[in-house]
C-alpha positions as CSV (number, residue, x, y, z in Angstrom):
1,M,51.3,0.2,-31.5
2,K,48.5,-1.9,-32.8
3,R,48.5,-4.0,-29.7
4,N,48.1,-0.8,-27.6
5,H,45.0,0.1,-29.7
6,R,43.5,-3.3,-29.0
7,V,44.1,-3.0,-25.3
8,F,42.5,0.5,-25.3
9,L,39.6,-0.8,-27.3
10,L,39.0,-3.7,-24.9
11,I,39.2,-1.3,-21.9
12,F,36.8,1.1,-23.6
13,C,34.2,-1.7,-24.3
14,I,34.4,-3.0,-20.7
15,T,33.8,0.6,-19.4
16,L,30.9,1.1,-21.8
17,F,29.0,-2.0,-20.8
18,R,29.5,-2.8,-17.1
19,P,27.6,-6.0,-16.4
20,L,26.4,-6.8,-12.9
21,K,24.4,-9.7,-11.7
22,V,21.3,-9.8,-9.5
23,K,21.1,-13.5,-8.9
24,S,20.7,-14.9,-12.4
25,Q,19.8,-11.7,-14.1
26,Q,22.4,-9.7,-16.0
27,I,22.3,-6.0,-15.3
28,D,23.7,-3.2,-17.5
29,S,25.1,-0.6,-15.1
30,T,26.4,1.7,-17.8
31,H,24.1,4.5,-17.0
32,F,24.2,4.3,-13.2
33,S,25.1,7.8,-12.2
34,E,26.7,9.1,-9.0
35,K,23.2,10.3,-8.0
36,Y,21.9,6.8,-8.6
37,H,24.4,5.3,-6.2
38,H,23.9,8.1,-3.7
39,R,20.1,7.7,-3.6
40,K,20.3,4.0,-3.5
41,S,22.5,4.2,-0.5
42,V,20.1,6.6,1.2
43,Y,17.1,4.4,0.6
44,E,19.0,1.4,1.9
45,S,19.6,3.2,5.2
46,M,15.9,3.8,5.8
47,P,14.1,1.4,8.2
48,N,11.5,-0.9,6.9
49,R,8.0,-0.1,8.1
50,G,4.8,-2.1,8.0
51,G,2.2,-1.3,5.4
52,E,4.4,0.6,2.9
53,I,3.0,1.8,-0.4
54,V,6.0,2.3,-2.8
55,F,6.2,4.6,-5.8
56,F,9.0,3.1,-7.8
57,G,10.7,4.7,-10.9
58,N,12.8,7.4,-12.4
59,S,12.7,11.2,-12.0
60,I,9.1,11.4,-13.0
61,T,8.3,9.4,-9.9
62,E,11.0,11.0,-7.8
63,Q,9.5,14.5,-8.3
64,G,6.1,13.5,-7.1
65,T,5.3,14.4,-3.5
66,W,3.2,11.3,-3.1
67,S,2.7,11.1,0.7
68,E,1.5,14.7,0.7
69,L,-0.7,14.3,-2.4
70,F,-2.5,11.4,-0.8
71,G,-2.2,12.5,2.9
72,N,-0.7,9.1,3.8
73,D,2.7,8.8,5.4
74,R,2.8,5.1,4.6
75,I,3.5,6.1,1.0
76,I,7.2,6.2,0.3
77,N,9.0,7.5,-2.8
78,R,11.6,5.3,-4.4
79,G,12.2,7.3,-7.6
80,I,15.7,8.2,-8.8
81,G,16.3,10.6,-11.6
82,G,17.7,9.0,-14.8
83,D,16.9,5.5,-13.7
84,T,16.2,2.6,-16.1
85,T,14.7,-0.9,-15.9
86,D,18.2,-2.2,-15.1
87,G,18.5,0.3,-12.2
88,L,15.2,-0.7,-10.8
89,L,16.1,-4.4,-11.0
90,F,19.4,-3.8,-9.3
91,R,18.0,-2.0,-6.3
92,L,14.8,-4.0,-6.0
93,D,15.9,-5.8,-2.8
94,E,15.6,-2.6,-0.8
95,V,12.1,-2.0,-2.1
96,I,10.7,-5.4,-1.4
97,G,12.6,-5.8,1.9
98,S,9.6,-4.3,3.8
99,R,7.1,-6.6,2.0
100,P,5.1,-3.5,0.9
101,I,1.4,-3.6,0.5
102,K,1.6,-2.1,-3.0
103,I,4.2,-1.0,-5.6
104,F,3.3,1.5,-8.2
105,M,6.0,1.3,-10.9
106,L,6.6,3.6,-13.9
107,I,9.7,3.1,-15.9
108,G,11.0,2.9,-19.5
109,T,11.4,6.4,-20.9
110,N,15.2,6.5,-20.1
111,D,15.7,3.0,-21.6
112,L,14.4,4.4,-24.9
113,K,16.7,7.4,-24.5
114,Y,19.7,5.1,-24.1
115,G,18.8,3.2,-27.2
116,R,17.2,0.2,-25.5
117,S,14.5,-1.5,-27.6
118,P,11.0,-1.9,-26.3
119,S,11.5,-5.7,-26.1
120,Y,14.7,-5.2,-23.9
121,T,12.7,-2.8,-21.6
122,L,9.8,-5.2,-21.3
123,E,12.1,-8.1,-20.6
124,R,13.5,-6.2,-17.6
125,I,10.1,-5.2,-16.4
126,R,8.9,-8.8,-16.5
127,A,12.0,-9.8,-14.4
128,I,11.1,-7.1,-11.8
129,V,7.5,-8.4,-11.6
130,T,8.7,-12.0,-11.3
131,K,11.1,-11.2,-8.5
132,I,8.4,-9.2,-6.5
133,K,5.9,-12.0,-6.9
134,R,8.5,-14.6,-5.8
135,E,9.9,-12.7,-2.8
136,S,7.0,-10.6,-1.7
137,P,3.9,-12.5,-2.8
138,L,1.3,-10.4,-0.9
139,T,2.5,-7.2,-2.6
140,K,0.0,-5.9,-5.1
141,I,1.8,-4.7,-8.3
142,Y,0.7,-1.8,-10.5
143,L,2.4,-1.3,-13.8
144,Q,1.8,2.2,-14.9
145,S,2.0,3.1,-18.6
146,V,5.0,5.1,-19.7
147,L,3.9,8.7,-20.2
148,P,4.0,10.5,-23.6
149,T,6.6,13.1,-24.3
150,L,6.5,16.4,-26.2
151,D,9.2,17.2,-28.8
152,R,11.6,14.6,-27.4
153,P,12.8,12.7,-30.5
154,E,15.1,10.6,-28.3
155,R,12.0,9.2,-26.6
156,P,9.6,8.7,-29.6
157,V,5.9,8.4,-28.8
158,R,5.6,5.4,-31.2
159,K,8.1,3.4,-29.1
160,I,6.4,4.5,-25.9
161,K,3.2,3.1,-27.3
162,S,5.0,-0.1,-28.1
163,V,6.3,-0.4,-24.5
164,N,2.8,0.2,-23.2
165,E,1.3,-2.5,-25.4
166,G,3.9,-4.9,-23.9
167,L,3.0,-3.8,-20.4
168,K,-0.7,-4.7,-21.0
169,K,0.4,-8.1,-22.1
170,I,2.7,-8.6,-19.1
171,S,0.0,-7.5,-16.7
172,K,-2.4,-10.0,-18.2
173,E,0.0,-12.9,-18.2
174,E,1.4,-12.2,-14.7
175,S,-2.0,-11.3,-13.2
176,V,-0.9,-7.8,-12.1
177,S,-2.7,-4.5,-12.6
178,Y,-2.1,-2.2,-15.5
179,L,-2.9,1.5,-15.1
180,N,-3.3,3.4,-18.4
181,L,-2.0,6.9,-17.8
182,F,-0.9,7.5,-21.3
183,D,-4.3,8.1,-22.9
184,H,-5.1,10.8,-20.3
185,F,-1.9,12.7,-20.9
186,S,-1.8,12.2,-24.7
187,D,-2.9,15.0,-27.0
188,S,-4.5,13.4,-30.0
189,K,-4.4,16.8,-31.9
190,N,-0.6,16.8,-31.6
191,S,0.4,13.3,-32.7
192,G,-0.4,11.8,-29.3
193,Q,2.4,13.8,-27.6
194,L,2.2,15.0,-24.0
195,Y,-0.2,17.9,-23.5
196,K,1.6,21.2,-23.2
197,H,-0.3,22.3,-20.1
198,F,1.1,19.3,-18.2
199,T,4.8,20.0,-18.7
200,R,7.5,22.6,-19.0
201,D,10.3,20.5,-20.6
202,G,8.4,18.0,-22.6
203,L,9.3,15.1,-20.3
204,H,8.6,15.9,-16.6
205,L,5.2,16.8,-15.2
206,N,4.3,20.1,-13.6
207,G,1.9,20.5,-10.7
208,K,-1.2,20.1,-12.9
209,G,0.3,16.9,-14.2
210,Y,0.8,15.4,-10.8
211,L,-2.7,16.3,-9.7
212,K,-4.1,14.6,-12.8
213,W,-1.9,11.5,-12.0
214,K,-3.3,11.4,-8.5
215,E,-6.9,11.6,-9.7
216,L,-6.3,8.7,-12.1
217,I,-4.9,6.3,-9.5
218,K,-6.4,7.4,-6.2
219,E,-8.9,4.5,-6.1
220,H,-6.0,2.0,-6.4
221,V,-3.9,3.7,-3.7
222,W,-6.6,3.3,-1.1
223,D,-7.6,-0.3,-0.2
224,N,-11.1,-1.3,0.5
225,A,-11.5,-3.0,3.9
226,N,-12.1,-6.5,2.5
227,E,-8.8,-6.5,0.5
228,Q,-6.9,-5.3,3.5
229,L,-8.4,-7.9,5.8
230,K,-7.5,-10.8,3.4
231,R,-3.9,-9.6,3.3
232,N,-3.7,-9.3,7.1
233,L,-5.1,-12.8,7.6
234,E,-2.3,-14.1,5.5
235,R,0.3,-12.1,7.4
236,I,-0.9,-13.5,10.7
237,K,0.0,-17.0,9.5
238,N,3.6,-15.9,8.8
239,P,5.5,-14.9,11.9
240,K,8.5,-14.0,9.8
241,D,6.6,-11.2,8.0
242,P,8.0,-7.9,9.1
243,Y,4.7,-6.1,8.8
244,V,3.7,-4.0,11.9
245,F,-0.1,-4.1,12.6
246,V,-1.9,-0.9,13.5
247,I,-4.4,-1.7,16.2
248,A,-7.1,0.7,17.4
249,H,-7.5,0.4,21.2
250,R,-11.2,0.4,21.9
251,G,-11.8,1.7,18.3
252,D,-11.7,5.3,17.2
253,W,-12.2,6.7,20.6
254,R,-11.1,10.2,19.8
255,H,-14.2,10.8,17.6
256,A,-16.7,8.5,19.3
257,P,-17.2,6.8,22.7
258,E,-14.8,4.0,23.3
259,N,-16.2,0.5,22.4
260,S,-19.2,2.0,20.6
261,I,-20.5,1.1,17.2
262,A,-19.3,4.5,15.9
263,S,-15.8,3.9,17.2
264,L,-15.7,0.6,15.3
265,K,-16.9,2.2,12.1
266,G,-14.4,5.0,12.5
267,A,-11.5,2.7,13.0
268,I,-12.5,0.7,9.9
269,T,-12.7,3.9,7.9
270,M,-9.3,5.0,9.1
271,G,-7.9,1.7,7.7
272,V,-6.5,0.1,10.8
273,D,-5.5,-3.5,10.7
274,M,-7.2,-4.6,13.9
275,V,-9.7,-3.3,16.5
276,E,-9.2,-4.1,20.2
277,T,-12.5,-4.4,22.0
278,D,-13.6,-5.4,25.5
279,L,-16.1,-8.1,26.4
280,Q,-18.4,-8.2,29.4
281,M,-21.5,-10.3,30.2
282,T,-24.8,-8.9,31.5
283,K,-26.9,-10.4,34.3
284,D,-29.0,-12.2,31.8
285,G,-26.0,-13.7,29.9
286,K,-25.8,-11.3,27.0
287,L,-22.3,-10.6,25.6
288,I,-21.7,-6.9,25.3
289,V,-18.8,-4.6,24.3
290,F,-17.8,-2.8,27.4
291,H,-14.6,-2.2,29.4
292,D,-15.3,-1.4,33.0
293,K,-17.1,-3.4,35.7
294,T,-19.0,-0.3,36.7
295,L,-21.1,2.1,34.6
296,E,-20.0,5.5,35.9
297,R,-16.9,6.3,33.8
298,T,-18.4,5.6,30.3
299,T,-22.2,5.9,30.7
300,N,-24.8,8.0,32.4
301,G,-25.7,5.0,34.6
302,Q,-24.4,3.9,38.0
303,G,-23.5,0.7,39.7
304,Q,-22.1,-2.7,38.9
305,L,-22.5,-3.8,35.3
306,A,-23.2,-7.4,36.3
307,D,-26.3,-6.3,38.3
308,Y,-28.1,-5.2,35.1
309,T,-29.8,-7.1,32.3
310,Y,-29.2,-6.0,28.8
311,D,-32.7,-4.4,28.5
312,Q,-31.9,-2.4,31.7
313,L,-28.6,-1.2,30.3
314,S,-30.3,-0.1,27.1
315,E,-31.8,2.8,29.0
316,Y,-28.4,4.4,29.4
317,H,-26.2,6.2,26.9
318,L,-22.4,6.2,26.4
319,L,-20.3,9.2,27.3
320,D,-17.6,10.7,25.1
321,G,-14.0,11.3,26.2
322,L,-15.0,14.6,27.8
323,G,-17.9,13.1,29.8
324,H,-20.7,14.4,27.6
325,I,-23.7,12.2,27.0
326,T,-24.0,10.9,23.4
327,E,-26.7,9.2,21.4
328,F,-24.8,5.9,21.5
329,Q,-25.7,2.9,23.7
330,I,-23.8,-0.2,24.9
331,P,-23.6,-2.5,21.9
332,L,-24.1,-6.3,21.8
333,L,-21.1,-8.3,20.6
334,Q,-23.4,-9.6,17.9
335,E,-23.8,-6.0,16.5
336,Y,-20.0,-5.6,16.5
337,L,-19.5,-8.8,14.6
338,E,-22.0,-7.9,12.0
339,I,-20.2,-4.6,11.2
340,A,-16.6,-6.0,11.4
341,K,-17.3,-9.1,9.3
342,N,-15.1,-9.2,6.2
343,K,-13.7,-5.8,7.1
344,V,-11.3,-5.9,10.0
345,I,-9.7,-8.3,12.6
346,L,-11.1,-8.0,16.1
347,D,-9.0,-8.5,19.2
348,L,-11.4,-9.5,21.9
349,D,-10.2,-8.7,25.5
350,I,-12.4,-10.6,28.0
351,K,-13.0,-8.6,31.1
352,S,-15.1,-11.0,33.1
353,D,-15.6,-14.7,33.7
354,I,-17.2,-15.5,30.3
355,P,-17.1,-19.1,29.1
356,F,-14.9,-19.5,26.0
357,E,-17.6,-21.8,24.6
358,K,-20.1,-19.0,24.7
359,I,-17.9,-16.7,22.7
360,G,-16.9,-19.5,20.3
361,Q,-20.5,-20.3,19.7
362,L,-21.3,-16.8,18.6
363,L,-18.2,-16.5,16.4
364,R,-19.0,-19.8,14.8
365,A,-22.6,-18.8,14.1
366,N,-21.2,-15.7,12.4
367,N,-18.5,-17.6,10.5
368,M,-15.8,-15.4,12.1
369,L,-13.6,-17.8,13.9
370,H,-10.8,-17.0,11.4
371,Q,-11.2,-13.2,11.9
372,V,-11.0,-12.8,15.7
373,V,-8.1,-13.0,18.2
374,V,-9.3,-13.8,21.7
């Protein structure tokens, strides 16, 4: 009889703590629900796309309509209700498989619910950060503070604060970004708990809460052009990188004449990775941005482009896609380079017999040999 009790106890203990391994990291899968395995399977069936921005976490992340909030379909939601730091670590391969641009992570409240200490939670978060940095080094990591709770004794605010202090330390030591959401959701008049107007159940956010969250992080979601360019230049060096470049053919030609200064600026504003542009040479040897050999289709001029000097071409204006005359004129390549510098990669399509040395000379003078594909 005693032997049976021992066997039962052993089986019970094994069931209670089910260790798994992710490479060298021990994972506690005790609280992996059926929903967890279902959602993990669904996420793993999704194709990897270039330029993903991942929101990674538990139900608080899962319930956010991130791509709609930011109007950006590159944003993907990888939240699973009830998830823990162990759960994130166990399914991390799927998230970093696309080599995402950014990962916004918020995790820890369920660890506290299940009795995990702040130090245990932080140890797992550090392991997640280490793995991302090792296997997807161009991914920018944002550690978001755990949010306060309201009347949730199983997730005490004092422990949440302890986790957040640890997150600050990790972010500093690992050179990743820390986003302090906690202070903006914390009601100092109510022991630092979650503001009542941001929640219905004391844990999850309502619509006002998600709008507040968006406001707090929006400047980090959108890249400035220089940061994006640096990342893309690194990607070009790595042919194994699965990233898919978005290239604007002749710029933002829907909103400005093709190959115009305005079309270049519009493409940069849209956040494309590269702008394809066409090169021609005038009668007096000036390099200009223009596609056709004749003027009729895209300007209010007539005749062969090669018959005109640049000063003569400056008398004409570019046409928009509907054939209407605009204020814009044919730009010099030099003007294009000045605007694109440190912002976007240029793909130069040579349309006439222009010596490569002449193009290289101009690129070298502008210190842009590294930023142009010819």
